[in-house]
Structure formats: C-alpha cells, structure tokens
C-alpha positions in Angstrom: 73.1 -21.2 5.9 72.5 -18.5 3.4 73.1 -18.9 -0.3 75.8 -16.5 -1.3 76.8 -17.5 -4.9 75.1 -19.1 -7.8 76.7 -21.3 -10.5 75.8 -22.5 -14.0 77.5 -25.7 -14.9 77.7 -27.4 -18.4 79.0 -31.0 -18.2 80.7 -32.2 -21.4 82.8 -35.2 -22.4 86.3 -33.6 -22.3 86.1 -30.1 -21.0 83.4 -28.6 -18.7 82.3 -25.0 -18.5 81.1 -23.1 -15.5 80.3 -19.6 -14.4 79.9 -18.2 -10.9 77.7 -15.2 -10.1 76.4 -13.3 -7.1 72.8 -12.4 -6.4 73.3 -9.2 -8.5 74.3 -11.4 -11.5 77.9 -10.1 -11.4 80.4 -12.7 -12.7 82.8 -13.8 -10.1 84.5 -16.6 -11.9 84.2 -18.5 -15.1 86.1 -20.8 -17.4 86.6 -24.4 -18.5 87.7 -27.3 -16.3 89.0 -30.6 -17.6 87.0 -33.8 -17.2 89.2 -35.3 -14.5 89.3 -35.6 -10.7 91.7 -32.6 -10.7 89.3 -30.5 -12.7 86.5 -31.4 -10.2 88.7 -30.3 -7.3 89.5 -27.1 -9.1 85.7 -26.4 -9.5 85.1 -26.9 -5.8 88.1 -24.7 -4.9 86.6 -21.9 -7.1 83.4 -22.2 -5.1 85.3 -22.1 -1.8 87.1 -18.9 -2.8 83.8 -17.0 -3.3 81.2 -18.5 -1.1 82.5 -16.9 2.2 80.9 -19.6 4.4 77.6 -19.6 2.6 75.9 -22.1 0.4 76.4 -22.5 -3.3 73.4 -23.1 -5.6 74.4 -25.0 -8.7 72.2 -25.6 -11.8 73.1 -28.2 -14.3 71.4 -30.0 -17.2 70.2 -33.3 -15.9 71.4 -36.2 -18.0 72.5 -39.7 -17.4 76.2 -40.0 -16.5 76.5 -36.7 -14.7 78.5 -36.8 -11.4 75.4 -35.8 -9.4 76.4 -38.3 -6.7 79.7 -36.5 -6.1 78.1 -33.1 -6.2 75.5 -34.0 -3.7 78.1 -35.3 -1.2 79.3 -31.7 -0.8 77.4 -30.4 2.3 77.4 -26.7 1.3 76.4 -27.3 -2.3 72.7 -27.3 -3.4 72.2 -28.9 -6.8 69.3 -28.1 -9.1 69.1 -30.5 -12.1 67.0 -29.3 -15.0 65.8 -30.8 -18.3 68.2 -30.2 -21.2 65.2 -28.8 -23.1 65.1 -25.9 -20.6 68.3 -24.5 -22.0 67.0 -24.6 -25.5 63.8 -22.8 -24.6 65.7 -20.2 -22.7 67.9 -19.7 -25.8 64.8 -19.4 -27.9 63.4 -16.7 -25.6 66.7 -14.8 -25.8 66.8 -15.1 -29.6 70.2 -16.8 -29.5 69.3 -20.3 -30.5 71.6 -20.2 -33.5 74.5 -18.9 -31.4 74.7 -21.7 -28.9 77.8 -22.0 -26.8 78.7 -23.8 -23.6 79.7 -20.5 -21.9 76.4 -18.9 -23.0 74.4 -21.8 -21.8 76.1 -21.6 -18.3 75.4 -17.9 -18.0 71.8 -18.3 -19.2 71.1 -21.1 -16.7 72.8 -19.2 -13.9 70.6 -16.2 -14.5 67.5 -18.4 -14.6 68.5 -19.9 -11.2 69.0 -16.5 -9.6 65.5 -15.4 -10.8 63.7 -18.6 -10.0 65.5 -20.2 -7.1 62.4 -20.3 -4.9 60.5 -22.1 -7.7 63.3 -24.5 -8.4 63.7 -25.3 -4.7 60.2 -26.9 -4.8 61.4 -29.5 -7.4 62.1 -33.0 -6.1 65.8 -34.1 -6.2 66.5 -37.7 -5.1 69.2 -37.6 -2.4 68.9 -41.1 -1.0 72.0 -43.1 -2.0 70.1 -46.4 -2.2 67.5 -45.0 -4.6 70.2 -43.5 -6.8 72.1 -46.7 -6.9 68.9 -48.6 -7.8 68.1 -46.1 -10.5 71.5 -46.6 -12.1 71.1 -50.4 -12.0 67.6 -50.1 -13.5 69.1 -47.9 -16.3 71.7 -50.6 -17.0 69.0 -53.2 -17.0 67.1 -51.3 -19.7 70.3 -51.0 -21.8 71.0 -54.7 -21.5 67.4 -55.6 -22.5 67.8 -53.4 -25.6 71.2 -55.0 -26.5 69.8 -58.5 -26.0 66.9 -57.6 -28.3 69.2 -56.2 -31.0 71.5 -59.2 -30.9 68.6 -61.6 -31.1 67.4 -59.8 -34.2 70.9 -60.0 -35.7 71.0 -63.8 -35.1 67.6 -64.3 -36.7 68.6 -62.2 -39.7 71.9 -64.1 -40.0 70.1 -67.5 -39.9 67.8 -66.5 -42.7 70.7 -65.9 -45.0 73.0 -68.8 -43.7 70.7 -71.7 -42.8 67.0 -71.0 -42.8 66.2 -74.5 -41.6 68.2 -73.8 -38.4 66.1 -70.7 -37.9 62.9 -72.8 -38.0 64.5 -75.2 -35.6 65.1 -72.4 -33.0 61.7 -70.6 -32.9 62.3 -68.8 -29.6 65.8 -67.5 -28.8 64.5 -66.3 -25.4 64.9 -69.8 -24.2 68.4 -70.7 -22.9 68.5 -74.1 -24.5 68.3 -72.7 -28.0 71.1 -70.2 -27.4 73.3 -73.0 -25.9 72.6 -75.1 -28.9 74.0 -72.4 -31.2 77.1 -72.2 -29.0 77.8 -75.9 -28.5 76.9 -77.4 -31.9 78.5 -76.9 -35.3 75.7 -76.7 -37.9 78.1 -77.6 -40.7 79.3 -80.9 -39.2 76.1 -82.4 -37.6 76.5 -84.1 -34.2 75.0 -87.6 -33.6 71.4 -87.8 -32.6 72.3 -89.3 -29.2 74.5 -86.3 -28.3 71.7 -83.9 -29.2 69.2 -85.9 -27.1 71.6 -85.9 -24.1 72.0 -82.1 -24.6 68.3 -81.5 -24.5 67.7 -83.6 -21.4 70.5 -81.9 -19.6 68.7 -78.6 -20.3 65.5 -79.9 -18.8 63.6 -80.7 -22.0 61.5 -83.6 -20.9 58.8 -84.0 -23.6 59.7 -87.0 -25.7 57.8 -85.8 -28.8 59.6 -82.4 -28.6 63.0 -84.2 -28.4 62.2 -86.5 -31.3 61.0 -83.6 -33.6 64.1 -81.6 -32.7 66.5 -84.4 -33.4 64.8 -85.1 -36.8 65.1 -81.5 -37.8 68.7 -81.4 -36.6 69.7 -84.3 -38.8 68.2 -82.6 -41.9 69.9 -79.2 -41.5 71.6 -77.9 -44.7 73.3 -74.6 -45.4 72.6 -72.3 -48.4 75.5 -72.5 -50.9 78.6 -74.7 -51.2 81.6 -72.4 -50.6 83.2 -74.0 -47.6 85.3 -71.1 -46.5 82.4 -68.6 -46.7 80.1 -71.0 -44.8 82.7 -71.5 -42.1 82.9 -67.7 -41.7 79.2 -67.5 -41.3 79.2 -70.3 -38.8 81.8 -68.6 -36.7 80.0 -65.3 -36.8 76.8 -67.0 -35.7 78.4 -68.7 -32.8 80.0 -65.4 -31.7 76.6 -63.7 -31.8 75.2 -66.5 -29.7 78.0 -66.2 -27.2 77.4 -62.4 -26.9 73.7 -63.0 -26.4 74.4 -65.6 -23.6 76.9 -63.2 -21.9 74.5 -60.3 -22.1 71.7 -62.4 -20.5 74.1 -63.5 -17.7 74.9 -59.8 -17.1 71.2 -59.0 -17.1 70.6 -61.7 -14.5 73.4 -60.3 -12.3 72.0 -56.8 -12.8 68.5 -57.9 -11.7 70.0 -59.6 -8.6 71.7 -56.3 -7.6 68.4 -54.5 -8.1 66.6 -57.0 -5.9 69.2 -56.8 -3.2 68.9 -53.0 -3.0 65.1 -53.1 -3.2 65.0 -55.5 -0.1 66.7 -52.8 2.0 64.1 -50.2 1.3 61.8 -49.4 4.3 58.7 -49.4 2.1 59.5 -52.6 0.1 56.7 -54.5 1.7 54.1 -51.9 0.5 55.1 -52.4 -3.1 55.2 -56.2 -2.7 51.6 -56.1 -1.3 50.2 -55.0 -4.7 49.3 -57.8 -7.1 51.2 -57.6 -10.4 54.2 -55.7 -9.0 56.7 -58.6 -9.1 60.5 -58.7 -8.9 60.9 -56.5 -12.0 58.2 -53.9 -11.7 58.3 -53.3 -7.9 61.8 -51.8 -7.9 60.9 -49.6 -10.9 57.8 -48.2 -9.1 59.9 -47.6 -6.0 62.4 -45.6 -7.9 59.7 -43.6 -9.6 58.0 -42.7 -6.3 61.4 -42.0 -4.6 62.4 -41.9 -1.0 60.1 -39.0 -0.2 56.9 -39.6 -2.3 54.8 -37.0 -0.4 57.4 -34.3 -1.4 57.7 -35.6 -5.0 54.0 -35.6 -5.6 51.8 -33.1 -3.7 48.6 -34.9 -4.6 47.3 -38.1 -6.3 46.5 -36.2 -9.5 50.1 -35.0 -9.8 51.4 -38.6 -9.5 48.9 -39.8 -12.1 49.9 -37.1 -14.5 53.6 -37.9 -14.0 53.0 -41.5 -14.8 51.1 -40.4 -18.0 47.8 -42.0 -17.0 45.6 -39.0 -17.3 44.7 -37.6 -20.7 45.0 -34.0 -21.8 41.8 -32.1 -22.7 42.1 -29.3 -25.2 39.2 -26.9 -25.7 38.9 -24.1 -28.1 35.5 -22.5 -28.7 33.0 -25.4 -29.2 35.7 -27.9 -30.0 36.9 -30.3 -27.4 39.7 -32.8 -28.0 41.1 -35.4 -25.6 44.7 -36.4 -26.4 47.3 -38.8 -25.0 49.5 -37.2 -22.4 53.0 -36.9 -23.9 54.6 -34.6 -21.4 55.3 -37.3 -18.8 57.9 -39.8 -17.7 57.8 -42.4 -20.5 59.5 -45.1 -18.5 56.8 -44.6 -15.8 54.1 -44.8 -18.4 55.5 -48.1 -19.8 55.8 -49.5 -16.3 52.1 -48.7 -15.6 51.1 -50.4 -18.9 53.1 -53.5 -17.9 51.5 -53.5 -14.5 48.0 -53.4 -15.9 48.9 -56.2 -18.3 50.3 -58.4 -15.5 47.2 -57.8 -13.3 44.9 -58.8 -16.2 46.6 -62.2 -16.3 46.2 -62.9 -12.6 42.9 -64.8 -11.8 42.7 -63.5 -8.2 42.5 -59.9 -9.3 38.7 -59.8 -9.5 38.0 -56.1 -9.4 40.8 -55.3 -11.8 39.6 -57.8 -14.4 36.0 -56.7 -14.1 37.1 -53.1 -14.5 38.9 -54.0 -17.8 35.9 -56.1 -18.9 33.5 -53.2 -18.2 35.5 -50.8 -20.3 35.9 -53.3 -23.1 32.1 -53.6 -23.3 32.0 -49.8 -23.5 34.1 -50.0 -26.6 37.4 -48.7 -25.2 40.5 -49.8 -27.1 43.0 -52.0 -25.3 45.6 -49.3 -24.6 42.8 -47.0 -23.2 41.6 -49.8 -20.9 45.0 -50.4 -19.6 45.6 -46.7 -19.1 42.4 -46.3 -17.1 43.3 -49.2 -14.9 46.8 -47.8 -14.5 45.2 -44.6 -13.3 43.3 -46.4 -10.6 46.4 -48.5 -9.6 48.7 -45.5 -9.3 46.2 -43.6 -7.2 45.8 -46.5 -4.8 49.6 -47.0 -4.7 50.1 -43.3 -4.0 47.8 -43.3 -1.0 49.4 -46.5 0.4 52.9 -45.2 0.1 52.2 -41.7 1.5 50.3 -43.1 4.5 52.7 -46.0 4.9 50.1 -48.7 4.7 50.0 -52.1 3.1 47.5 -52.7 0.3 44.5 -54.7 1.4 42.5 -56.1 -1.5 39.5 -57.1 0.7 39.4 -53.7 2.4 39.5 -51.9 -1.0 36.7 -54.1 -2.4 34.5 -53.4 0.7 35.0 -49.6 0.2 34.3 -50.0 -3.5 31.0 -51.7 -2.8 30.0 -49.1 -0.2 30.6 -46.3 -2.7 28.6 -48.0 -5.4 
C-alpha cells in the first residue's frame, strides 16, 4: 500500500493540533481537535477523507502518555515517534525558536517526515502489545519507587522534629515491621511491653536480643515539647505518612506481579533468565529495552552497547584526545546495566565476572568504570544470545574465553 498523505501531530492536554499534507507539501487539512474520543475519531475521519485508499504516515513527538497504542491499531496508519528535542532543533535551524506554536511544530515535523521518510522508516518502533504493556508497568514501577523514596524521606524528616528517639528506634523504614509499627502504635500513649513483643513476633522478628532492645527503647520514647494539641497533630500526620508508604509499597508489589506475569509470556523469557544477575526485577527491564525484534532494533553489537551507554565517547582534536562518558544514551538502560554488574559482583558463582572486576580494580579503574566495562561485556553477550535465540551457557563461554587467551 502506497503512502499518499503525511501528517504532523502535536499531542496536548486539552486541544491537539494536526496538519495533513501531500508529497508536494501542500496543506490538505489542518486544525485543532479536542482531547476526547470524539476528537480522536474526527482526526481519523480527516485522514480517511484524503488518503484515497493509501497509507498515512504520521509523525508525533514521543512522550509518555501518548495514545500510541490506539494509533498503532489503525491498519493503514504508519506512526513515527520522534524525540521532543527534534522539534526544538528543527526550530533552531529555521530560526523560529522564539516563535514556537503548536501549528508551526506540526508543519515543521510534517515537512521533516516528507523529506526523511526513508530514514525514519529504519527506526525501531515497538508494535508488540505485550512489550508495550510491560513497558507501561515498568514506568509505573519506577514512579512508585520514587514516591516511596520521597515519602520515606518525609517520615524521617518528620521524626527528627517530632520524636528523634523514635527515628533512632526505626533505623530502616524499608522493613515492613517498622512501617507497621508506625501505623499500629501511638507514640504519645505508649503500649505495654507485652503487646510490643507480640507485635514483633507476629512480624517474624525472632532474635531475643533485638526484641529486648526494641522494647526498652519503646518504653523510653518521649516527644519534643509539651503542647498536647500540636503533638497530637504531628502524631496523626506521621501515621498518615506511614499509611501512604504502606499502600504505595503494596501497589508496588502488585505492579511487580503484573510485570512478572507479562514477562513469563515472552518467547525469549528463558534466555534472559539464563543470565546470572538478571533476576525478577532486571530481566523484564532488559527484555523491554531489547524489544520484540532485537535484530531490527540493533543492527550490531556495538550499536546495542552504545544504546545502553556502556561505550565511552572519544573526542580528538589535533594532538589532544579525551575520553568522556556517553551521555547520548538511554539513561534507564545505563542504570539497568550498572545494577546488573553490581548484582553479578555479589554472586559467588560468577567467577569470570568477579575476576574481570578484580583485574580492572588492580589496574586502577574507578568503581563506576569497572562496572561500565563489565556491563559492556554483559550486553554484548546478551545481544548475541537474544539475536541467535540461544540460552546463555557459562561453561561454554569460559571455554571460549580460555581458548582466545
């Protein structure tokens, strides 16, 4: 099916803007559409009027929250997501960066699509529904982790001004027992020691010394100040923060269960599981980053390594040579590789990985540099296994490694 018309689309909160052009860059239709199901239908009707049985190429700034799933369900619509920075750079080239408008951005992107459609067609767009669902859940997981971290910091800050001794009693709010303690016990009217002991044992605290120290510290709690009404307000605020943290963590647990359920349905899930260090949290992230068609997303191993931010950038000018950190990469992918290298370093059975880190430590490499170099090796191995649809074999890799050396 031949592409007959091109569309530039700007997605906004309330009103969206679009422009439709033909291959000669003549405007066929343009205007705003409301952010509603009716507005989405009006946009598709405008395409139907002008496409004359052909395909429609649509370019849109890629951002989280766009209805890409609904757009990709249209069989005759070819979607090209681009980075929002692309529009800014095009405006800078046109000299109109200070005259930004939604209509101008749509027209600029549409012209760029007409001139560079062949180049844009080579870009990878994830069309598998399972991978897109998993990517959305992983994005929610990251948001929940950030919210939990922020709430935990608010609780710690509140404890320092309300009851510092209680903050020392709860050194690690990542443990469920401490959050439940804040929810179930009133720090202004101390509960009996036996009730606290029963609470700790119900939450699987078995060490007698730990229980004894906790109960003693509980009995000596005292708030700062003597204004009863103000202290009661601080207590209620503290318990509500603790309740929010508990609910957020329950939502995070449900979110991770959804990710695992989707990950188990992937045809290459066993390949990711075969790698040491890729556990329940990192394996789905890696699968989403490689996508459903990894050989199309990355044409070679070096391209995958650069995408994950594991290869440095060398700048040379005259006699000066400088090696810098790669910043033009997927930051979530770079962080995932760093966590993978860290987890591998803690596993005693990963002999060649640990010896690799030890060798580079003896050379004087800093800790981030060592993990980056190990991540470069790991991503290269994972790329070959995923592209050739083979499970990772540690013994086979070690044999090949010894043969090369």
